[in-house]
Each structure stands twice: as C-alpha cells, then as structure tokens.
TILUM-318931 format. One record per atom (N, C-alpha, C): residue number from 1; chain; atom name; y negated, x, z negated. Coordinates in Angstrom, 3 decimals. Layout:
<recs>
+-----+----+----+----------+----------+----------+
!   i ! ch ! at !        Y !        X !        Z !
+-----+----+----+----------+----------+----------+
! NUM !  A ! CA !        Y !        X !        Z !
...
+-----+----+----+----------+----------+----------+
</recs>
This chain:
<recs>
+-----+----+----+----------+----------+----------+
!   i ! ch ! at !        Y !        X !        Z !
+-----+----+----+----------+----------+----------+
!   1 !  A !  N !    9.648 !    9.053 !   11.354 !
!   1 !  A ! CA !    9.528 !    8.582 !   12.747 !
!   1 !  A !  C !    9.098 !    6.922 !   12.265 !
!   2 !  A !  N !    9.696 !    6.444 !   11.417 !
!   2 !  A ! CA !    9.793 !    4.937 !   10.956 !
!   2 !  A !  C !    8.131 !    4.833 !   10.456 !
!   3 !  A !  N !    7.631 !    5.889 !    9.646 !
!   3 !  A ! CA !    6.383 !    5.869 !    9.186 !
!   3 !  A !  C !    5.249 !    5.543 !   10.452 !
!   4 !  A !  N !    5.543 !    6.629 !   11.612 !
!   4 !  A ! CA !    4.565 !    6.535 !   12.640 !
!   4 !  A !  C !    4.705 !    5.345 !   13.311 !
!   5 !  A !  N !    5.852 !    4.795 !   13.503 !
!   5 !  A ! CA !    6.064 !    3.665 !   14.170 !
!   5 !  A !  C !    5.260 !    2.303 !   13.435 !
!   6 !  A !  N !    5.491 !    2.350 !   12.062 !
!   6 !  A ! CA !    4.686 !    1.226 !   11.226 !
!   6 !  A !  C !    3.313 !    1.441 !   11.436 !
!   7 !  A !  N !    2.754 !    2.656 !   11.545 !
!   7 !  A ! CA !    1.209 !    3.010 !   11.993 !
!   7 !  A !  C !    0.892 !    2.170 !   13.303 !
!   8 !  A !  N !    1.625 !    2.499 !   14.328 !
!   8 !  A ! CA !    1.523 !    1.986 !   15.572 !
!   8 !  A !  C !    1.522 !    0.219 !   15.581 !
!   9 !  A !  N !    2.470 !    0.016 !   14.532 !
!   9 !  A ! CA !    2.752 !   -1.479 !   14.527 !
!   9 !  A !  C !    1.520 !   -2.304 !   14.001 !
!  10 !  A !  N !    0.795 !   -1.426 !   12.927 !
!  10 !  A ! CA !   -0.617 !   -2.119 !   12.266 !
!  10 !  A !  C !   -1.794 !   -1.973 !   13.130 !
!  11 !  A !  N !   -1.555 !   -1.399 !   14.336 !
!  11 !  A ! CA !   -2.814 !   -1.211 !   15.342 !
!  11 !  A !  C !   -3.328 !   -2.437 !   15.709 !
!  12 !  A !  N !   -2.493 !   -3.679 !   15.676 !
!  12 !  A ! CA !   -3.179 !   -4.683 !   16.299 !
!  12 !  A !  C !   -2.378 !   -4.844 !   17.720 !
!  13 !  A !  N !   -1.748 !   -4.078 !   18.172 !
!  13 !  A ! CA !   -1.309 !   -4.344 !   19.650 !
!  13 !  A !  C !    0.165 !   -5.145 !   19.497 !
!  14 !  A !  N !    0.403 !   -6.311 !   20.111 !
!  14 !  A ! CA !    1.554 !   -6.960 !   19.757 !
!  14 !  A !  C !    2.822 !   -6.791 !   20.555 !
!  15 !  A !  N !    2.889 !   -5.751 !   21.442 !
!  15 !  A ! CA !    3.721 !   -5.335 !   22.317 !
!  15 !  A !  C !    3.931 !   -3.755 !   22.530 !
!  16 !  A !  N !    4.694 !   -3.211 !   22.321 !
!  16 !  A ! CA !    5.089 !   -1.959 !   22.080 !
!  16 !  A !  C !    6.394 !   -1.375 !   23.212 !
!  17 !  A !  N !    6.257 !   -0.221 !   23.800 !
!  17 !  A ! CA !    7.531 !    0.330 !   24.345 !
!  17 !  A !  C !    7.753 !    1.463 !   23.539 !
!  18 !  A !  N !    8.868 !    1.914 !   23.244 !
!  18 !  A ! CA !    9.423 !    3.036 !   22.506 !
!  18 !  A !  C !   10.280 !    3.579 !   23.577 !
!  19 !  A !  N !    9.881 !    5.059 !   24.152 !
!  19 !  A ! CA !   10.837 !    5.579 !   25.343 !
!  19 !  A !  C !   11.599 !    6.567 !   24.405 !
!  20 !  A !  N !   13.051 !    6.148 !   24.400 !
!  20 !  A ! CA !   13.837 !    7.314 !   23.693 !
!  20 !  A !  C !   13.875 !    8.569 !   24.370 !
!  21 !  A !  N !   14.254 !    9.479 !   23.760 !
!  21 !  A ! CA !   14.259 !   10.997 !   24.282 !
!  21 !  A !  C !   15.563 !   11.683 !   23.734 !
!  22 !  A !  N !   15.282 !   13.027 !   23.989 !
!  22 !  A ! CA !   16.693 !   13.722 !   23.722 !
!  22 !  A !  C !   17.249 !   13.532 !   22.152 !
!  23 !  A !  N !   16.200 !   13.618 !   21.334 !
!  23 !  A ! CA !   16.476 !   13.689 !   19.817 !
!  23 !  A !  C !   17.117 !   12.307 !   19.668 !
!  24 !  A !  N !   16.710 !   11.211 !   20.155 !
!  24 !  A ! CA !   17.357 !   10.040 !   19.711 !
!  24 !  A !  C !   18.654 !    9.950 !   20.530 !
!  25 !  A !  N !   18.799 !   10.472 !   21.374 !
!  25 !  A ! CA !   20.161 !   10.447 !   22.241 !
!  25 !  A !  C !   21.359 !   11.353 !   21.509 !
!  26 !  A !  N !   20.515 !   12.382 !   20.600 !
!  26 !  A ! CA !   21.712 !   13.198 !   19.837 !
!  26 !  A !  C !   22.736 !   12.473 !   19.327 !
!  27 !  A !  N !   22.415 !   11.549 !   18.358 !
!  27 !  A ! CA !   23.527 !   10.768 !   17.743 !
!  27 !  A !  C !   24.589 !   10.333 !   18.686 !
!  28 !  A !  N !   24.237 !    9.459 !   19.765 !
!  28 !  A ! CA !   25.250 !    9.025 !   20.410 !
!  28 !  A !  C !   26.205 !   10.027 !   21.159 !
!  29 !  A !  N !   25.452 !   11.092 !   21.686 !
!  29 !  A ! CA !   26.317 !   12.580 !   22.241 !
!  29 !  A !  C !   27.395 !   12.937 !   21.163 !
!  30 !  A !  N !   26.671 !   13.179 !   19.879 !
!  30 !  A ! CA !   27.711 !   13.785 !   18.771 !
!  30 !  A !  C !   28.793 !   12.734 !   18.427 !
!  31 !  A !  N !   28.765 !   11.504 !   18.582 !
!  31 !  A ! CA !   29.775 !   10.758 !   18.223 !
!  31 !  A !  C !   30.837 !   10.902 !   19.268 !
!  32 !  A !  N !   30.172 !   10.595 !   20.596 !
!  32 !  A ! CA !   31.048 !   10.625 !   21.852 !
!  32 !  A !  C !   31.889 !   11.860 !   21.792 !
!  33 !  A !  N !   31.217 !   13.105 !   21.465 !
!  33 !  A ! CA !   32.064 !   14.207 !   21.357 !
!  33 !  A !  C !   32.857 !   14.554 !   20.527 !
!  34 !  A !  N !   32.529 !   14.377 !   19.170 !
!  34 !  A ! CA !   32.890 !   14.647 !   18.060 !
!  34 !  A !  C !   33.575 !   13.587 !   17.115 !
!  35 !  A !  N !   33.310 !   12.525 !   17.307 !
!  35 !  A ! CA !   33.622 !   11.448 !   16.368 !
!  35 !  A !  C !   33.892 !   10.089 !   17.153 !
!  36 !  A !  N !   34.401 !    9.871 !   18.171 !
!  36 !  A ! CA !   34.691 !    9.169 !   19.029 !
!  36 !  A !  C !   35.222 !    7.489 !   18.204 !
!  37 !  A !  N !   35.993 !    7.957 !   17.145 !
!  37 !  A ! CA !   36.603 !    6.795 !   16.137 !
!  37 !  A !  C !   35.356 !    6.160 !   15.615 !
!  38 !  A !  N !   34.050 !    6.548 !   15.506 !
!  38 !  A ! CA !   33.099 !    6.030 !   14.827 !
!  38 !  A !  C !   32.360 !    4.872 !   15.844 !
!  39 !  A !  N !   32.693 !    5.243 !   17.194 !
!  39 !  A ! CA !   31.915 !    4.567 !   18.225 !
!  39 !  A !  C !   32.022 !    2.874 !   18.014 !
!  40 !  A !  N !   30.883 !    2.317 !   17.997 !
!  40 !  A ! CA !   30.690 !    0.887 !   17.503 !
!  40 !  A !  C !   30.441 !    0.444 !   16.434 !
!  41 !  A !  N !   30.715 !    1.592 !   15.466 !
!  41 !  A ! CA !   30.383 !    1.378 !   13.862 !
!  41 !  A !  C !   28.913 !    1.694 !   13.244 !
!  42 !  A !  N !   28.405 !    2.465 !   14.542 !
!  42 !  A ! CA !   27.049 !    3.168 !   13.980 !
!  42 !  A !  C !   26.094 !    1.884 !   14.600 !
!  43 !  A !  N !   24.902 !    1.827 !   13.798 !
!  43 !  A ! CA !   23.700 !    0.914 !   14.298 !
!  43 !  A !  C !   23.078 !    1.545 !   15.483 !
!  44 !  A !  N !   22.450 !    0.669 !   16.304 !
!  44 !  A ! CA !   21.879 !    1.071 !   17.563 !
!  44 !  A !  C !   20.415 !    1.780 !   17.203 !
!  45 !  A !  N !   20.127 !    2.520 !   18.140 !
!  45 !  A ! CA !   18.685 !    3.256 !   17.936 !
!  45 !  A !  C !   17.649 !    2.494 !   17.569 !
!  46 !  A !  N !   17.565 !    1.199 !   18.198 !
!  46 !  A ! CA !   16.308 !    0.274 !   17.608 !
!  46 !  A !  C !   16.619 !   -0.036 !   16.015 !
!  47 !  A !  N !   17.805 !   -0.254 !   15.765 !
!  47 !  A ! CA !   18.023 !   -0.653 !   14.396 !
!  47 !  A !  C !   17.743 !    0.461 !   13.475 !
!  48 !  A !  N !   18.132 !    1.652 !   13.717 !
!  48 !  A ! CA !   17.888 !    2.856 !   13.049 !
!  48 !  A !  C !   16.634 !    2.973 !   12.958 !
!  49 !  A !  N !   15.842 !    2.622 !   13.917 !
!  49 !  A ! CA !   14.317 !    3.064 !   13.909 !
!  49 !  A !  C !   13.406 !    1.939 !   13.197 !
!  50 !  A !  N !   14.131 !    0.879 !   12.812 !
!  50 !  A ! CA !   13.518 !   -0.262 !   12.199 !
!  50 !  A !  C !   12.767 !   -1.110 !   13.173 !
!  51 !  A !  N !   12.948 !   -1.175 !   14.419 !
!  51 !  A ! CA !   12.010 !   -1.655 !   15.219 !
!  51 !  A !  C !   12.322 !   -3.233 !   15.274 !
!  52 !  A !  N !   13.567 !   -3.647 !   15.052 !
!  52 !  A ! CA !   13.581 !   -5.077 !   14.820 !
!  52 !  A !  C !   12.898 !   -5.730 !   13.452 !
!  53 !  A !  N !   12.614 !   -5.139 !   12.617 !
!  53 !  A ! CA !   11.896 !   -5.543 !   11.391 !
!  53 !  A !  C !   10.499 !   -5.533 !   11.439 !
!  54 !  A !  N !    9.766 !   -5.240 !   12.556 !
!  54 !  A ! CA !    8.407 !   -5.039 !   12.603 !
!  54 !  A !  C !    7.739 !   -6.257 !   12.992 !
!  55 !  A !  N !    6.234 !   -6.453 !   12.598 !
!  55 !  A ! CA !    5.648 !   -7.550 !   13.265 !
!  55 !  A !  C !    5.820 !   -7.808 !   14.811 !
!  56 !  A !  N !    5.309 !   -6.711 !   15.238 !
!  56 !  A ! CA !    5.053 !   -7.131 !   16.792 !
!  56 !  A !  C !    6.435 !   -6.625 !   17.649 !
!  57 !  A !  N !    6.322 !   -6.830 !   18.730 !
!  57 !  A ! CA !    7.505 !   -6.636 !   19.595 !
!  57 !  A !  C !    7.719 !   -5.321 !   19.981 !
!  58 !  A !  N !    8.762 !   -4.738 !   19.882 !
!  58 !  A ! CA !    9.008 !   -3.498 !   20.457 !
!  58 !  A !  C !   10.377 !   -3.443 !   21.376 !
!  59 !  A !  N !   10.024 !   -2.808 !   22.526 !
!  59 !  A ! CA !   10.989 !   -2.689 !   23.531 !
!  59 !  A !  C !   11.578 !   -1.279 !   23.539 !
!  60 !  A !  N !   12.690 !   -0.850 !   23.521 !
!  60 !  A ! CA !   13.432 !    0.356 !   23.303 !
!  60 !  A !  C !   13.866 !    0.640 !   24.881 !
!  61 !  A !  N !   13.544 !    1.729 !   25.203 !
!  61 !  A ! CA !   13.989 !    2.106 !   26.551 !
!  61 !  A !  C !   14.900 !    3.483 !   26.275 !
!  62 !  A !  N !   16.277 !    3.456 !   26.645 !
!  62 !  A ! CA !   17.174 !    4.472 !   25.995 !
!  62 !  A !  C !   16.790 !    5.657 !   27.126 !
!  63 !  A !  N !   17.150 !    7.067 !   26.425 !
!  63 !  A ! CA !   16.818 !    8.354 !   27.045 !
!  63 !  A !  C !   17.523 !    8.216 !   28.581 !
!  64 !  A !  N !   16.687 !    8.730 !   29.274 !
!  64 !  A ! CA !   16.846 !    9.031 !   30.819 !
!  64 !  A !  C !   17.037 !    7.722 !   31.668 !
!  65 !  A !  N !   16.476 !    6.713 !   30.972 !
!  65 !  A ! CA !   16.141 !    5.174 !   31.953 !
!  65 !  A !  C !   14.875 !    5.139 !   32.058 !
!  66 !  A !  N !   14.591 !    5.183 !   33.508 !
!  66 !  A ! CA !   12.939 !    5.233 !   33.709 !
!  66 !  A !  C !   12.395 !    3.866 !   33.350 !
!  67 !  A !  N !   11.170 !    4.100 !   33.092 !
!  67 !  A ! CA !   10.415 !    2.923 !   32.872 !
!  67 !  A !  C !    9.034 !    2.767 !   33.555 !
!  68 !  A !  N !    9.067 !    1.897 !   34.354 !
!  68 !  A ! CA !    7.895 !    1.645 !   35.378 !
!  68 !  A !  C !    6.953 !    1.049 !   35.046 !
!  69 !  A !  N !    5.882 !    1.314 !   35.341 !
!  69 !  A ! CA !    4.583 !    0.443 !   35.449 !
!  69 !  A !  C !    3.939 !    0.683 !   36.724 !
!  70 !  A !  N !    3.780 !   -0.594 !   37.405 !
!  70 !  A ! CA !    3.284 !   -0.159 !   38.875 !
!  70 !  A !  C !    4.081 !    0.919 !   39.663 !
!  71 !  A !  N !    3.475 !    1.590 !   40.218 !
!  71 !  A ! CA !    4.250 !    2.834 !   41.006 !
!  71 !  A !  C !    4.287 !    4.029 !   40.021 !
!  72 !  A !  N !    4.215 !    4.230 !   38.709 !
!  72 !  A ! CA !    4.277 !    5.197 !   37.915 !
!  72 !  A !  C !    5.651 !    5.028 !   37.067 !
!  73 !  A !  N !    6.106 !    6.099 !   36.793 !
!  73 !  A ! CA !    7.658 !    6.141 !   36.265 !
!  73 !  A !  C !    7.230 !    6.900 !   34.892 !
!  74 !  A !  N !    7.792 !    6.306 !   33.756 !
!  74 !  A ! CA !    7.685 !    7.003 !   32.531 !
!  74 !  A !  C !    9.165 !    7.549 !   32.093 !
!  75 !  A !  N !    9.210 !    8.878 !   31.790 !
!  75 !  A ! CA !   10.576 !    9.169 !   31.334 !
!  75 !  A !  C !   10.337 !   10.236 !   30.113 !
!  76 !  A !  N !   11.433 !   10.327 !   29.455 !
!  76 !  A ! CA !   11.099 !   11.539 !   28.353 !
!  76 !  A !  C !   11.041 !   12.889 !   29.148 !
!  77 !  A !  N !   11.928 !   13.190 !   30.221 !
!  77 !  A ! CA !   11.998 !   14.305 !   30.785 !
!  77 !  A !  C !   13.003 !   14.282 !   32.146 !
!  78 !  A !  N !   12.740 !   14.706 !   32.976 !
!  78 !  A ! CA !   13.901 !   14.794 !   34.133 !
!  78 !  A !  C !   14.703 !   16.310 !   34.156 !
!  79 !  A !  N !   14.800 !   16.684 !   33.019 !
!  79 !  A ! CA !   15.631 !   17.995 !   32.691 !
!  79 !  A !  C !   15.078 !   19.162 !   33.018 !
!  80 !  A !  N !   13.633 !   19.201 !   32.887 !
!  80 !  A ! CA !   12.620 !   20.583 !   33.262 !
!  80 !  A !  C !   11.977 !   20.760 !   31.910 !
!  81 !  A !  N !   11.608 !   21.883 !   31.618 !
!  81 !  A ! CA !   10.869 !   22.310 !   30.310 !
!  81 !  A !  C !   10.241 !   23.467 !   30.493 !
!  82 !  A !  N !    9.367 !   23.889 !   29.729 !
!  82 !  A ! CA !    8.781 !   25.197 !   29.717 !
!  82 !  A !  C !    7.288 !   25.305 !   30.373 !
!  83 !  A !  N !    6.511 !   26.560 !   30.609 !
!  83 !  A ! CA !    5.656 !   26.596 !   31.040 !
!  83 !  A !  C !    5.378 !   25.985 !   32.307 !
!  84 !  A !  N !    6.188 !   25.880 !   33.265 !
!  84 !  A ! CA !    5.836 !   24.827 !   34.488 !
!  84 !  A !  C !    6.362 !   23.842 !   34.614 !
!  85 !  A !  N !    6.631 !   22.897 !   33.246 !
!  85 !  A ! CA !    7.395 !   21.778 !   33.494 !
!  85 !  A !  C !    6.976 !   20.682 !   34.279 !
!  86 !  A !  N !    5.645 !   20.729 !   34.437 !
!  86 !  A ! CA !    5.194 !   19.645 !   35.378 !
!  86 !  A !  C !    5.431 !   19.862 !   36.697 !
!  87 !  A !  N !    5.228 !   21.042 !   37.005 !
!  87 !  A ! CA !    5.566 !   21.348 !   38.612 !
!  87 !  A !  C !    6.982 !   21.308 !   38.764 !
!  88 !  A !  N !    7.748 !   21.895 !   37.784 !
!  88 !  A ! CA !    9.271 !   21.475 !   38.040 !
!  88 !  A !  C !    9.679 !   20.286 !   38.121 !
!  89 !  A !  N !    9.163 !   19.272 !   37.369 !
!  89 !  A ! CA !    9.638 !   17.943 !   37.374 !
!  89 !  A !  C !    9.161 !   17.380 !   38.538 !
!  90 !  A !  N !    7.880 !   17.540 !   39.142 !
!  90 !  A ! CA !    7.515 !   17.122 !   40.313 !
!  90 !  A !  C !    8.392 !   17.440 !   41.506 !
!  91 !  A !  N !    8.966 !   18.703 !   41.607 !
!  91 !  A ! CA !    9.945 !   18.987 !   42.590 !
!  91 !  A !  C !   11.281 !   18.019 !   42.451 !
!  92 !  A !  N !   11.630 !   17.818 !   41.192 !
!  92 !  A ! CA !   12.725 !   16.718 !   41.024 !
!  92 !  A !  C !   12.466 !   15.433 !   41.280 !
!  93 !  A !  N !   11.252 !   14.880 !   40.721 !
!  93 !  A ! CA !   11.031 !   13.587 !   40.534 !
!  93 !  A !  C !   10.083 !   12.888 !   42.121 !
!  94 !  A !  N !    9.395 !   13.916 !   42.682 !
!  94 !  A ! CA !    8.774 !   13.442 !   43.880 !
!  94 !  A !  C !    8.039 !   12.061 !   43.827 !
!  95 !  A !  N !    7.124 !   11.662 !   42.676 !
!  95 !  A ! CA !    6.432 !   10.466 !   42.635 !
!  95 !  A !  C !    5.312 !   10.496 !   41.510 !
!  96 !  A !  N !    4.922 !    9.651 !   41.065 !
!  96 !  A ! CA !    4.041 !    9.500 !   40.064 !
!  96 !  A !  C !    4.899 !    9.678 !   38.891 !
!  97 !  A !  N !    4.850 !   10.451 !   37.951 !
!  97 !  A ! CA !    5.649 !   10.757 !   36.533 !
!  97 !  A !  C !    4.745 !   10.936 !   35.596 !
!  98 !  A !  N !    4.987 !   10.273 !   34.422 !
!  98 !  A ! CA !    4.217 !   10.704 !   33.251 !
!  98 !  A !  C !    5.567 !   11.061 !   32.092 !
!  99 !  A !  N !    5.642 !   12.443 !   31.558 !
!  99 !  A ! CA !    6.635 !   12.624 !   30.547 !
!  99 !  A !  C !    6.171 !   13.241 !   29.346 !
! 100 !  A !  N !    7.088 !   13.423 !   28.216 !
! 100 !  A ! CA !    6.480 !   14.226 !   27.213 !
! 100 !  A !  C !    7.429 !   15.229 !   26.417 !
! 101 !  A !  N !    8.410 !   15.756 !   27.097 !
! 101 !  A ! CA !    9.453 !   16.436 !   26.423 !
! 101 !  A !  C !    8.713 !   17.886 !   26.048 !
! 102 !  A !  N !    8.252 !   18.633 !   27.204 !
! 102 !  A ! CA !    7.687 !   19.717 !   26.651 !
! 102 !  A !  C !    6.334 !   19.743 !   25.587 !
! 103 !  A !  N !    6.177 !   20.898 !   25.147 !
! 103 !  A ! CA !    5.116 !   20.636 !   23.904 !
! 103 !  A !  C !    3.923 !   21.286 !   24.309 !
! 104 !  A !  N !    3.470 !   20.889 !   25.522 !
! 104 !  A ! CA !    2.117 !   21.221 !   26.287 !
! 104 !  A !  C !    1.748 !   20.380 !   27.309 !
! 105 !  A !  N !    0.317 !   20.068 !   27.164 !
! 105 !  A ! CA !   -0.043 !   19.105 !   28.296 !
! 105 !  A !  C !   -0.341 !   19.861 !   29.638 !
! 106 !  A !  N !    0.149 !   19.168 !   30.610 !
! 106 !  A ! CA !   -0.083 !   19.708 !   32.259 !
! 106 !  A !  C !   -0.164 !   18.500 !   32.995 !
! 107 !  A !  N !   -0.955 !   18.941 !   34.199 !
! 107 !  A ! CA !   -0.922 !   18.027 !   35.386 !
! 107 !  A !  C !   -0.669 !   18.706 !   36.429 !
! 108 !  A !  N !    0.262 !   18.254 !   37.434 !
! 108 !  A ! CA !    0.627 !   18.931 !   38.667 !
! 108 !  A !  C !    0.225 !   17.880 !   39.705 !
! 109 !  A !  N !   -0.372 !   18.076 !   40.797 !
! 109 !  A ! CA !   -0.557 !   17.482 !   42.019 !
! 109 !  A !  C !   -0.211 !   17.921 !   43.056 !
! 110 !  A !  N !    0.614 !   17.184 !   44.290 !
! 110 !  A ! CA !    0.866 !   17.802 !   45.373 !
! 110 !  A !  C !    0.808 !   16.651 !   46.465 !
! 111 !  A !  N !    0.130 !   16.357 !   47.330 !
! 111 !  A ! CA !   -0.102 !   15.453 !   48.269 !
! 111 !  A !  C !   -0.344 !   14.127 !   47.535 !
! 112 !  A !  N !    0.527 !   13.178 !   47.870 !
! 112 !  A ! CA !    0.257 !   11.667 !   47.209 !
! 112 !  A !  C !    0.913 !   11.593 !   45.878 !
! 113 !  A !  N !    1.593 !   12.581 !   45.459 !
! 113 !  A ! CA !    2.258 !   12.189 !   44.084 !
! 113 !  A !  C !    1.562 !   13.383 !   42.776 !
! 114 !  A !  N !    1.872 !   12.961 !   41.627 !
! 114 !  A ! CA !    1.377 !   13.637 !   40.574 !
! 114 !  A !  C !    2.364 !   13.719 !   39.557 !
! 115 !  A !  N !    2.390 !   14.652 !   38.695 !
! 115 !  A ! CA !    3.214 !   14.570 !   37.182 !
! 115 !  A !  C !    2.459 !   15.048 !   36.206 !
! 116 !  A !  N !    2.514 !   14.301 !   35.231 !
! 116 !  A ! CA !    1.834 !   14.525 !   33.910 !
! 116 !  A !  C !    2.788 !   14.804 !   32.909 !
! 117 !  A !  N !    2.644 !   15.883 !   31.959 !
! 117 !  A ! CA !    3.134 !   16.131 !   30.992 !
! 117 !  A !  C !    2.273 !   16.375 !   29.709 !
! 118 !  A !  N !    2.582 !   14.912 !   28.821 !
! 118 !  A ! CA !    1.690 !   14.534 !   27.821 !
! 118 !  A !  C !    1.634 !   15.408 !   26.591 !
! 119 !  A !  N !    2.755 !   16.295 !   26.631 !
! 119 !  A ! CA !    2.824 !   17.160 !   25.555 !
! 119 !  A !  C !    3.537 !   16.354 !   24.293 !
! 120 !  A !  N !    3.678 !   16.916 !   23.109 !
! 120 !  A ! CA !    4.038 !   16.410 !   21.851 !
! 120 !  A !  C !    2.948 !   16.861 !   20.814 !
! 121 !  A !  N !    2.765 !   15.882 !   20.027 !
! 121 !  A ! CA !    1.625 !   16.220 !   18.897 !
! 121 !  A !  C !    2.406 !   16.419 !   17.608 !
! 122 !  A !  N !    3.422 !   16.629 !   17.470 !
! 122 !  A ! CA !    4.302 !   16.776 !   16.286 !
! 122 !  A !  C !    3.860 !   18.265 !   15.429 !
! 123 !  A !  N !    4.316 !   18.412 !   14.164 !
! 123 !  A ! CA !    4.092 !   19.368 !   13.493 !
! 123 !  A !  C !    4.855 !   20.474 !   13.812 !
! 124 !  A !  N !    4.386 !   21.564 !   14.642 !
! 124 !  A ! CA !    5.166 !   22.732 !   15.122 !
! 124 !  A !  C !    5.568 !   23.510 !   13.893 !
! 125 !  A !  N !    4.930 !   23.340 !   12.660 !
! 125 !  A ! CA !    5.355 !   24.473 !   11.708 !
! 125 !  A !  C !    6.887 !   23.904 !   11.123 !
! 126 !  A !  N !    7.122 !   22.741 !   11.364 !
! 126 !  A ! CA !    8.352 !   21.994 !   10.829 !
! 126 !  A !  C !    9.464 !   22.631 !   11.680 !
! 127 !  A !  N !    9.224 !   22.898 !   13.012 !
! 127 !  A ! CA !   10.310 !   23.381 !   13.838 !
! 127 !  A !  C !   10.997 !   24.639 !   13.390 !
! 128 !  A !  N !   12.325 !   24.734 !   13.411 !
! 128 !  A ! CA !   12.903 !   26.037 !   12.968 !
! 128 !  A !  C !   13.507 !   26.734 !   14.285 !
! 129 !  A !  N !   13.333 !   26.104 !   15.371 !
! 129 !  A ! CA !   13.805 !   26.752 !   16.646 !
! 129 !  A !  C !   12.669 !   27.331 !   17.417 !
! 130 !  A !  N !   11.467 !   27.313 !   17.146 !
! 130 !  A ! CA !   10.353 !   27.867 !   18.016 !
! 130 !  A !  C !    9.586 !   28.892 !   17.284 !
! 131 !  A !  N !    9.335 !   30.012 !   18.015 !
! 131 !  A ! CA !    8.831 !   31.240 !   16.963 !
! 131 !  A !  C !    7.334 !   30.633 !   16.779 !
! 132 !  A !  N !    6.880 !   31.006 !   15.560 !
! 132 !  A ! CA !    5.514 !   30.406 !   15.067 !
! 132 !  A !  C !    4.405 !   30.912 !   15.725 !
! 133 !  A !  N !    4.444 !   32.200 !   16.023 !
! 133 !  A ! CA !    3.027 !   32.553 !   16.791 !
! 133 !  A !  C !    2.969 !   31.903 !   18.198 !
! 134 !  A !  N !    4.015 !   31.831 !   18.826 !
! 134 !  A ! CA !    4.324 !   31.156 !   20.198 !
! 134 !  A !  C !    3.885 !   29.817 !   20.090 !
! 135 !  A !  N !    4.220 !   28.954 !   19.215 !
! 135 !  A ! CA !    4.087 !   27.561 !   18.968 !
! 135 !  A !  C !    2.423 !   27.452 !   18.586 !
! 136 !  A !  N !    1.994 !   28.252 !   17.956 !
! 136 !  A ! CA !    0.496 !   28.191 !   17.589 !
! 136 !  A !  C !   -0.343 !   28.389 !   18.781 !
! 137 !  A !  N !    0.166 !   29.104 !   19.819 !
! 137 !  A ! CA !   -0.433 !   29.523 !   21.056 !
! 137 !  A !  C !   -0.147 !   28.415 !   22.019 !
! 138 !  A !  N !    0.894 !   27.758 !   22.040 !
! 138 !  A ! CA !    1.235 !   26.766 !   23.144 !
! 138 !  A !  C !    1.196 !   25.438 !   22.777 !
! 139 !  A !  N !    1.359 !   24.966 !   21.528 !
! 139 !  A ! CA !    1.595 !   23.791 !   20.953 !
! 139 !  A !  C !    0.432 !   22.557 !   21.433 !
! 140 !  A !  N !    0.639 !   21.755 !   22.033 !
! 140 !  A ! CA !   -0.446 !   20.559 !   22.226 !
! 140 !  A !  C !   -0.466 !   19.884 !   20.912 !
! 141 !  A !  N !   -1.690 !   19.865 !   20.206 !
! 141 !  A ! CA !   -1.802 !   18.722 !   19.174 !
! 141 !  A !  C !   -2.758 !   17.756 !   19.449 !
+-----+----+----+----------+----------+----------+
</recs>
C-alpha cells in the first residue's frame, strides 16, 4: 500500500484523499475486541500508511465516514457487496454514491440518484479467500 501511495504522491497532485475501508479498520476492530490493553499504543492508520511523511498533503477519511463532494458521497461501502452491490447500495443510500468495496465495476440509476461501484483493481491472484476461476471472470482490473 505504501508503494502505491508513493506513486500517487509523485504524480504531481498536491492534495489527496485516502478513503479508509474495511481492511484499514481491521486493526482497530482487532485491538478493541482482542487486545483492549493496547488501545492508544498503536500508531494511527495515517501514520502506519506513512501519509504524514509524504511531499503532498493527504487527508485520511476513516472507514464508514462519508466524504462529500458537492451532492455526491464517497464511501468504501454501505454494507452491501456481491453481484448487485450497486443496486443494493442504492436502496440503502438513496442519493449519489461512489463506492469501491466490491470487485466489479457497476452503475445503477433510479430516478434522480445513482450509485457507482468503481471496483478494485488489485491482484486477485494474491487473494486466498476468493476462488480463482470466479475471480478471473468477475474481477475488475
């Protein structure tokens, strides 16, 4: 992740927003459930990602905190995933939403609102919980 962040940092854009997701939230959940005595002694996610040490300005938005640009909301997810993640997320959000939790690109529109799943372009071959043949067919790269 740090290597990818550094690539974005070198792109010449001076301001970036990092939208935290379920994987970034996993450490906080683990500490809260299994090791509460470590609470407060673990670095923040921006520190762990090295965002403070980069040349450009990075804003870290924690998981499930909406980030708004105009009338559009950016969220990692609204608790929906799978084949109809965009449609299911639209039923939950009821607005203009861009999210990326699921691994396929989707667009769903209804009335005055829309929901876009931008997918995730990571390496599906390195994921151990997803069947390889299904990933090859469904993965958005």
